[in-house]
NUKOL-421324 format. One record per residue (C-alpha): residue number from 1; x, y, z. Coordinates in steps of 0.05 Angstrom, whole numbers, plus 32768, in hexadecimal, padded with zeros to 4 digits. Example, Ala and Ser with C-alpha at 12.3 -4.5 7.8 and 13.67 -1.06 7.14 Angstrom:
SITE   kolke     c1     c2     c3
SITE       1   80F6   7FA6   809C
SITE       2   8111   7FEB   808F
# end
This chain:
SITE   kolke     c1     c2     c3
SITE       1   81BB   7DB3   810D
SITE       2   81F6   7DCE   8134
SITE       3   81F9   7DBE   817F
SITE       4   822B   7DDE   81AE
SITE       5   8233   7DE1   81F9
SITE       6   8226   7E24   8219
SITE       7   823E   7E2B   8262
SITE       8   8216   7E42   8299
SITE       9   8229   7E87   82B7
SITE      10   8224   7EA8   82FA
SITE      11   8245   7EE9   8315
SITE      12   828A   7EEC   832C
SITE      13   8285   7F19   836A
SITE      14   824D   7F32   8395
SITE      15   8232   7F77   8381
SITE      16   81FC   7FA3   839F
SITE      17   81DA   7FE6   839A
SITE      18   81A4   8010   83BD
SITE      19   8163   802F   839B
SITE      20   811A   803C   83A8
SITE      21   80DF   800D   8395
SITE      22   80B2   802B   8362
SITE      23   8071   8014   8385
SITE      24   8086   8010   83CD
SITE      25   80B0   8050   83CD
SITE      26   80E0   802C   83FE
SITE      27   812A   8028   83FA
SITE      28   8143   7FE5   83EC
SITE      29   8189   7FC3   83E7
SITE      30   8192   7F91   83AF
SITE      31   81CE   7F61   83B0
SITE      32   81E1   7F32   8377
SITE      33   8208   7EF4   838F
SITE      34   822B   7EBD   8368
SITE      35   8205   7E7C   836B
SITE      36   8215   7E33   835A
SITE      37   8204   7E0F   8319
SITE      38   81BB   7DFB   830E
SITE      39   81A6   7E31   8343
SITE      40   8182   7E5A   8314
SITE      41   816F   7EA5   8328
SITE      42   8158   7EA5   836E
SITE      43   813C   7EE1   8395
SITE      44   8148   7EE4   83DF
SITE      45   8120   7F12   8410
SITE      46   8155   7F24   8444
SITE      47   811B   7F46   846A
SITE      48   80FA   7F03   8477
SITE      49   8115   7ECD   84A4
SITE      50   80F5   7E90   848F
SITE      51   80E1   7E76   8447
SITE      52   8101   7EB3   8424
SITE      53   8115   7E99   83E4
SITE      54   80F0   7E9A   83A0
SITE      55   810B   7E7F   8360
SITE      56   80FF   7EAB   8322
SITE      57   80D1   7E7E   82FC
SITE      58   8094   7E88   82D0
SITE      59   8069   7E5E   8301
SITE      60   8075   7E96   8336
SITE      61   805B   7ECE   830F
SITE      62   8022   7EEB   8335
SITE      63   8014   7F2C   830F
SITE      64   802F   7F56   82D5
SITE      65   8006   7F94   82DE
SITE      66   8039   7FCC   82DF
SITE      67   8071   7F9B   82F0
SITE      68   8082   7F53   82F3
SITE      69   8074   7F39   833C
SITE      70   8089   7EF2   8350
SITE      71   8067   7ECE   8389
SITE      72   806B   7E88   83A4
SITE      73   8038   7E8E   83DC
SITE      74   806C   7E9F   8410
SITE      75   809C   7ED3   83EF
SITE      76   808B   7F09   83BF
SITE      77   80B7   7F35   8395
SITE      78   809F   7F71   836E
SITE      79   80B9   7F92   832E
SITE      80   80EA   7F5A   831C
SITE      81   80EC   7F63   82D2
SITE      82   8129   7F94   82CB
SITE      83   8153   7F66   82F7
SITE      84   8141   7F28   82D1
SITE      85   8149   7F4B   828E
SITE      86   8191   7F60   82A5
SITE      87   81A5   7F1C   82BB
SITE      88   8188   7EF6   827F
SITE      89   81A1   7F2A   824F
SITE      90   81E8   7F1E   8269
SITE      91   81DD   7ED2   8267
SITE      92   81E0   7EC9   82B5
SITE      93   81BE   7E86   82C7
SITE      94   81CF   7E83   830E
SITE      95   81CB   7EBB   8340
SITE      96   81B0   7ECE   8388
SITE      97   818C   7F0F   8387
SITE      98   8187   7F28   83D0
SITE      99   8154   7F5D   83E2
SITE     100   8144   7F7C   8425
SITE     101   80FB   7F8A   8410
SITE     102   80C6   7F77   83E0
SITE     103   80D5   7F9D   83A7
SITE     104   8112   7FA5   8375
SITE     105   8128   7FEC   8371
SITE     106   8111   8010   8333
SITE     107   8154   8035   8327
SITE     108   814B   805C   82E4
SITE     109   8110   802B   82CF
SITE     110   813F   7FFF   82A1
SITE     111   8167   7FC4   82A6
SITE     112   81A8   7FEC   8299
SITE     113   81BE   7FFE   82E3
SITE     114   81B8   7FB5   82F0
SITE     115   81DE   7FA2   82B5
SITE     116   8216   7FD2   82C5
SITE     117   8219   7FB5   830B
SITE     118   821C   7F6F   82F4
SITE     119   8252   7F7E   82C4
SITE     120   8279   7F9E   82FD
SITE     121   8274   7F60   8324
SITE     122   828C   7F35   82E9
SITE     123   8269   7EFD   82C6
SITE     124   8289   7EB7   82C7
SITE     125   827F   7E76   82A4
SITE     126   826F   7E36   82CD
SITE     127   827F   7DEE   82BF
SITE     128   8238   7DD7   82AC
SITE     129   8216   7DE1   826B
SITE     130   81D6   7E09   8263
SITE     131   8193   7DE6   8254
SITE     132   816A   7DFE   821C
SITE     133   8126   7DF1   8204
SITE     134   811B   7DDF   81BC
SITE     135   80DD   7DF0   8196
SITE     136   80C6   7DB5   816E
SITE     137   8086   7DD3   8151
SITE     138   8066   7E18   8148
SITE     139   8046   7E30   818A
SITE     140   8017   7E6D   8186
SITE     141   7FF1   7E92   81BE
SITE     142   7FBC   7EC5   81AB
SITE     143   7F94   7EF8   81D6
SITE     144   7F67   7F27   81B0
SITE     145   7F91   7F45   8179
SITE     146   7FD0   7F37   819D
SITE     147   7FFC   7EF5   8192
SITE     148   803E   7ED7   819F
SITE     149   805D   7E9E   817B
SITE     150   8096   7E6E   8181
SITE     151   80B1   7E47   8140
SITE     152   80E4   7E12   8138
SITE     153   8128   7E25   8121
SITE     154   816B   7E02   8123
# end
């Protein structure tokens, strides 16, 4: 088995754009800001004064009907999937994502506008290694005729 250290990453510079929320129809500003190591991906609702942060974590998924919504009982973010796909696809581990409303702008309906924006801001390595999960045995989940499976691999 080959083991190697892969550094965590954040963005180099703050970048932002405006767009319209698909479900709310309201204009929203979104800003991506560098974050320290081990922060993760954290949404910040700038339109709320207190308790305005929510980390992008599977335990906060509240709804996946026509979008991926996250909710921690205080803060809710709608249609987070394209922003998260862009960040994860670029290998960004730590980033603050500030919004002045409850919904990420839809842009063109893909992650591409966010990828371009994040690349414009630059991606930088940080001085702490990423942590990975290791699949030690096969895991399979089935629902009707649908299934997903993870298998061990070096």
